[in-house]
C-alpha positions as CSV (number, residue, x, y, z in Angstrom):
1,X,84.2,-59.0,-111.1
2,X,87.6,-57.6,-111.4
3,X,86.6,-54.7,-109.3
4,X,85.3,-57.0,-106.7
5,X,88.5,-58.9,-106.4
6,X,90.4,-55.7,-106.3
7,X,88.1,-54.4,-103.5
8,X,88.5,-57.6,-101.6
9,X,92.2,-57.5,-101.9
10,X,92.3,-53.9,-100.7
11,X,90.1,-54.8,-97.8
12,X,92.4,-57.7,-96.9
13,X,95.4,-55.5,-97.2
14,X,93.8,-52.9,-95.0
15,X,92.7,-55.5,-92.5
16,X,96.2,-56.9,-92.4
17,X,97.6,-53.5,-91.8
18,X,95.0,-52.7,-89.1
19,X,95.1,-56.0,-87.3
20,X,98.4,-55.5,-85.5
21,X,97.3,-52.1,-84.3
22,X,94.0,-53.4,-83.1
23,X,95.7,-56.3,-81.4
24,X,98.1,-53.9,-79.7
25,X,95.1,-51.9,-78.5
26,X,93.4,-54.9,-77.1
27,X,96.5,-56.1,-75.4
28,X,97.0,-52.6,-73.9
29,X,93.5,-52.7,-72.6
30,X,93.9,-56.1,-71.1
31,X,97.1,-55.0,-69.4
32,X,95.4,-51.9,-68.1
33,X,92.6,-54.0,-66.8
34,X,95.0,-56.4,-65.1
35,X,97.0,-53.5,-63.6
36,X,93.8,-51.9,-62.4
37,X,92.7,-55.2,-60.9
38,X,96.1,-55.6,-59.2
39,X,96.0,-52.1,-57.9
40,X,92.5,-52.6,-56.6
41,X,93.5,-55.8,-54.9
42,X,96.6,-54.1,-53.4
43,X,94.4,-51.3,-52.2
44,X,91.9,-53.7,-50.7
45,X,94.7,-55.6,-48.9
46,X,96.3,-52.4,-47.7
47,X,92.9,-51.3,-46.4
48,X,92.3,-54.6,-44.7
49,X,95.8,-54.6,-43.2
50,X,95.4,-51.0,-42.0
51,X,92.0,-51.9,-40.4
52,X,93.5,-55.0,-38.8
53,X,96.5,-53.0,-37.4
54,X,94.1,-50.3,-36.2
55,X,92.0,-52.9,-34.5
56,X,95.2,-54.4,-32.8
57,X,96.3,-50.9,-31.8
58,X,92.9,-50.2,-30.3
59,X,92.9,-53.5,-28.5
60,X,96.4,-52.8,-27.0
61,X,95.2,-49.3,-26.0
62,X,92.2,-50.9,-24.3
63,X,94.5,-53.3,-22.5
64,X,96.8,-50.5,-21.4
65,X,93.8,-48.6,-20.1
66,X,92.6,-51.6,-18.3
67,X,96.1,-52.1,-16.7
68,X,96.2,-48.5,-15.8
69,X,92.9,-48.8,-14.1
70,X,94.0,-51.9,-12.2
71,X,97.2,-50.2,-11.2
72,X,95.3,-47.1,-10.0
73,X,93.0,-49.3,-8.0
74,X,95.9,-51.2,-6.4
75,X,97.7,-47.9,-5.6
76,X,94.5,-46.5,-4.1
77,X,94.1,-49.7,-2.0
78,X,97.8,-49.6,-0.9
79,X,97.5,-45.9,0.0
80,X,94.4,-46.6,2.0
81,X,96.1,-49.4,3.8
82,X,99.2,-47.3,4.5
83,X,97.0,-44.4,5.7
84,X,95.2,-46.8,8.1
85,X,98.5,-48.2,9.3
86,X,99.9,-44.7,9.9
87,X,96.8,-43.7,11.7
88,X,97.1,-46.8,13.9
89,X,100.7,-46.1,14.6
90,X,99.9,-42.5,15.5
91,X,97.2,-43.6,17.9
92,X,99.6,-46.1,19.5
93,X,102.3,-43.4,19.8
94,X,99.8,-41.0,21.3
95,X,98.7,-43.6,23.8
96,X,102.4,-44.4,24.7
97,X,103.1,-40.7,25.1
98,X,100.2,-40.3,27.3
99,X,101.2,-43.3,29.4
100,X,104.8,-42.0,29.6
101,X,103.6,-38.6,30.7
102,X,101.4,-40.1,33.4
103,X,104.4,-42.2,34.5
104,X,106.7,-39.3,34.6
105,X,104.2,-37.2,36.5
106,X,103.8,-40.0,39.1
107,X,107.6,-40.3,39.3
108,X,108.0,-36.6,39.9
109,X,105.4,-36.7,42.6
110,X,107.2,-39.7,44.1
111,X,110.6,-37.9,43.9
112,X,109.1,-34.9,45.6
113,X,107.6,-37.0,48.4
114,X,110.9,-38.8,48.9
115,X,112.8,-35.5,48.9
116,X,110.4,-34.1,51.5
117,X,110.7,-37.2,53.6
118,X,114.5,-37.1,53.5
119,X,114.5,-33.4,54.4
120,X,112.1,-34.1,57.3
121,X,114.4,-36.9,58.4
122,X,117.4,-34.6,58.2
123,X,115.6,-31.9,60.2
124,X,114.6,-34.4,62.8
125,X,118.2,-35.7,63.1
126,X,119.5,-32.1,63.5
127,X,117.2,-31.4,66.4
128,X,117.6,-34.8,68.1
129,X,118.1,-34.8,71.8
130,X,120.1,-37.6,73.3
131,X,119.8,-38.6,77.0
132,X,122.3,-40.7,79.0
133,X,120.4,-41.9,82.1
134,X,123.4,-43.6,83.7
135,X,125.8,-40.7,84.0
136,X,124.6,-37.6,82.3
137,X,122.2,-36.2,79.7
138,X,123.7,-34.8,76.6
139,X,121.5,-32.6,74.5
140,X,122.6,-31.6,71.0
141,X,121.3,-29.2,68.5
142,X,122.6,-28.4,65.0
143,X,122.7,-25.0,63.4
144,X,123.9,-24.1,59.9
145,X,127.2,-22.8,61.2
146,X,127.3,-23.5,64.9
147,X,126.7,-26.6,67.1
148,X,126.8,-27.1,70.8
149,X,126.8,-30.2,73.0
150,X,125.8,-29.9,76.7
151,X,126.5,-32.6,79.2
152,X,123.9,-32.4,82.0
153,X,124.5,-34.3,85.2
154,X,121.8,-35.9,87.4
155,X,122.3,-33.1,89.9
156,X,121.5,-30.4,87.3
157,X,125.2,-29.3,86.8
158,X,125.8,-28.2,83.2
159,X,129.1,-28.5,81.4
160,X,128.7,-26.8,78.0
161,X,130.8,-27.6,74.9
162,X,130.5,-24.8,72.4
163,X,132.4,-23.1,69.7
164,X,134.3,-20.0,70.9
165,X,132.5,-17.9,68.4
166,X,129.1,-18.7,70.0
167,X,127.8,-16.1,72.3
168,X,124.6,-17.8,73.4
169,X,123.1,-21.3,72.8
170,X,119.9,-22.5,74.3
171,X,119.5,-26.3,74.8
172,X,116.6,-28.2,76.3
173,X,117.1,-31.7,77.6
174,X,115.8,-34.2,80.1
175,X,117.6,-35.5,83.2
176,X,117.0,-39.2,84.0
177,X,114.2,-39.1,81.4
178,X,111.9,-37.1,83.8
179,X,113.0,-33.5,84.6
180,X,113.1,-30.8,81.9
181,X,116.2,-28.7,82.0
182,X,116.6,-25.4,80.1
183,X,120.1,-24.0,80.2
184,X,121.8,-21.1,78.5
185,X,125.5,-21.2,77.9
186,X,126.7,-17.6,77.7
187,X,130.1,-16.0,77.1
188,X,133.0,-16.8,75.0
189,X,135.2,-18.1,77.8
190,X,133.2,-21.3,78.6
191,X,135.1,-24.6,79.1
192,X,135.0,-27.4,76.6
193,X,134.7,-31.0,77.8
194,X,133.7,-32.9,74.7
195,X,132.4,-32.5,71.1
196,X,129.3,-34.3,69.8
197,X,129.2,-35.9,66.4
198,X,127.0,-34.0,63.9
199,X,123.7,-35.4,62.9
200,X,124.6,-36.5,59.3
201,X,122.0,-38.3,57.3
202,X,124.0,-38.7,54.1
203,X,124.4,-42.5,54.0
204,X,123.0,-44.0,50.8
205,X,120.8,-47.1,51.0
206,X,122.5,-49.2,48.3
207,X,120.7,-52.5,49.1
208,X,117.2,-51.1,48.3
209,X,118.4,-49.1,45.3
210,X,120.4,-51.9,43.8
211,X,117.4,-54.2,44.2
212,X,115.3,-51.7,42.3
213,X,117.9,-51.8,39.4
214,X,118.0,-55.6,39.4
215,X,114.2,-56.0,39.1
216,X,113.4,-53.1,36.7
217,X,112.2,-54.0,33.2
218,X,112.7,-52.1,30.0
219,X,109.1,-51.0,30.0
220,X,109.1,-49.6,33.6
221,X,112.6,-48.1,33.6
222,X,111.5,-44.5,33.3
223,X,109.7,-44.3,36.7
224,X,112.3,-46.5,38.5
225,X,115.3,-44.6,37.2
226,X,113.7,-41.2,38.1
227,X,113.2,-42.5,41.6
228,X,116.8,-43.7,41.8
229,X,118.1,-40.4,40.5
230,X,116.1,-38.6,43.1
231,X,117.6,-40.8,45.8
232,X,121.1,-40.0,44.6
233,X,120.5,-36.3,44.5
234,X,119.0,-36.3,48.0
235,X,122.1,-38.0,49.2
236,X,124.3,-35.6,47.4
237,X,122.5,-32.6,48.9
238,X,123.0,-34.1,52.4
239,X,126.7,-34.6,51.6
240,X,127.1,-30.8,51.3
241,X,127.0,-30.5,55.1
242,X,129.6,-33.3,55.4
243,X,132.0,-31.8,52.9
244,X,131.8,-28.5,54.8
245,X,133.8,-30.2,57.6
246,X,137.0,-29.8,55.5
247,X,137.1,-26.2,56.6
248,X,137.6,-27.2,60.2
249,X,140.3,-29.9,59.6
250,X,144.1,-29.7,59.8
251,X,147.0,-31.9,58.8
252,X,146.6,-35.5,58.0
253,X,143.0,-35.6,58.9
254,X,142.2,-33.0,56.3
255,X,144.3,-34.8,53.6
256,X,142.4,-38.1,54.2
257,X,139.1,-36.2,54.2
258,X,139.9,-34.5,50.9
259,X,140.8,-37.8,49.4
260,X,137.4,-39.2,50.4
261,X,135.7,-36.1,48.9
262,X,137.5,-36.7,45.6
263,X,136.5,-40.3,45.6
264,X,132.9,-39.4,46.3
265,X,132.8,-36.8,43.5
266,X,134.1,-39.4,41.0
267,X,131.6,-42.0,42.2
268,X,128.7,-39.5,42.0
269,X,129.6,-38.5,38.4
270,X,129.8,-42.1,37.4
271,X,126.5,-43.1,38.9
272,X,124.8,-40.1,37.2
273,X,126.3,-41.1,33.9
274,X,125.1,-44.7,34.3
275,X,121.6,-43.6,35.1
276,X,121.4,-41.6,31.9
277,X,122.9,-44.6,29.9
278,X,120.2,-46.9,31.3
279,X,117.5,-44.3,30.5
280,X,118.4,-44.1,26.8
281,X,119.7,-47.7,26.2
282,X,118.0,-49.7,23.5
283,X,116.2,-52.8,24.5
284,X,119.0,-55.1,23.5
285,X,121.5,-53.0,25.5
286,X,119.4,-52.4,28.6
287,X,120.6,-55.5,30.6
288,X,124.2,-54.4,30.3
289,X,123.4,-50.8,31.2
290,X,121.4,-52.1,34.2
291,X,124.4,-54.1,35.4
292,X,126.7,-51.1,35.1
293,X,124.3,-49.0,37.1
294,X,124.0,-51.5,39.9
295,X,127.8,-51.7,40.1
296,X,128.2,-47.9,40.2
297,X,125.5,-47.5,42.8
298,X,127.4,-49.9,45.1
299,X,130.6,-47.8,44.5
300,X,128.7,-44.6,45.2
301,X,127.3,-46.0,48.5
302,X,130.8,-47.0,49.6
303,X,132.2,-43.6,48.8
304,X,129.3,-41.9,50.6
305,X,129.9,-44.0,53.7
306,X,133.6,-43.4,53.7
307,X,133.2,-39.6,53.4
308,X,130.6,-39.6,56.2
309,X,132.9,-41.7,58.4
310,X,135.9,-39.3,57.8
311,X,133.8,-36.3,58.8
312,X,132.4,-38.0,61.9
313,X,135.8,-39.3,63.0
314,X,137.2,-35.8,62.6
315,X,134.5,-34.2,64.8
316,X,134.8,-36.9,67.5
317,X,138.6,-36.6,67.6
318,X,138.4,-32.9,68.3
319,X,140.2,-31.8,65.1
320,X,138.2,-28.6,64.9
321,X,139.0,-24.9,65.0
322,X,138.4,-22.8,68.1
C-alpha cells in the first residue's frame, strides 16, 4: 500500500513536471498550424491577386491591340482617300495642261496668221500705185534703201523724183486710169520736183486691242494675251522702217524725231512688262493688271502714232539727204 502511494506520488510528480513541456509542445504545434494556415491564405490571396492582375493586363493588351487595329484601319482608309484625291488632282492637272497646250498652240497659229497678214499688208502698201486723174498720176514704189516718186502727166510727160544715189528706177503707173505707162528714170542728174511719203504701216489699233483686254477673263487670258503680244511685236517690227528715217534728218526735225523715238521705246517696254504682269497675275490681282495693260496699250498707240507722224512729216517737208 505504501508502495502504491509512493508510486502514485511519483507519477504525479512526473506528470507535473511533464505537463508544462507537453503544453508548450502543443502550443507550438498550434502556432505552427496557425502560421501555416496564414501563409497558405496569403499565398492563395497572392495567387488570386496575381491572376486578377494578369487578367487585367491581358484585357488591356487586348484593348490596345483592338485600338491599334482600328487605328491601322483608319490610317489605311485615310491613305486610300488621299491617294484617290491625289489621283483626281493629277487627272485634273493633266486635263488643264492639255487644254492650255491646245490653247497655246491655237494662239501661236493665230499669231502666225496675224503676222503673215500684217506682212502681206505692209508689202501691199510698199508696192501701192497712186493715180491722180485730175492733174497727174504719181506712181510710188518702196525699196529697202531707195524710193522714187514719179509724177506722170496726162500727155505722158514724166518728172521723176529720185534719190541722187539711184542709177535706175522702173515704175509702172496708169494715166487717167486707162493707159499703162512704163518709164525708166536713168542717171544721177535728174531733177527733183516732189517727194512721196513712205508707205508706213506701223500704226497700232488700240481700240480693238484695248477692247480685247477689257473683255478677257482670267480663264481665257493666255490666248488673248498671246494675240495682243503678237500685235505689239508686229507693230514694233514695222516701226523699224520708221525709225530708220532718223538717218536722213537734220536739225530740229531730227531732234523732235529722236524724242518721239525715245517716247516710243519707253511705251513699248512698259506695254511688254504689263503683258507679262497680266499673264502671271493671281486671280485676285488680275483685274488690276488688266487695267494697267489697257492704259499702257493706249499710251503705246499714241507713241506709235506720234513717231509715224514725225517720220511722215519729215519726208513730206523734204528734210532728206541728197
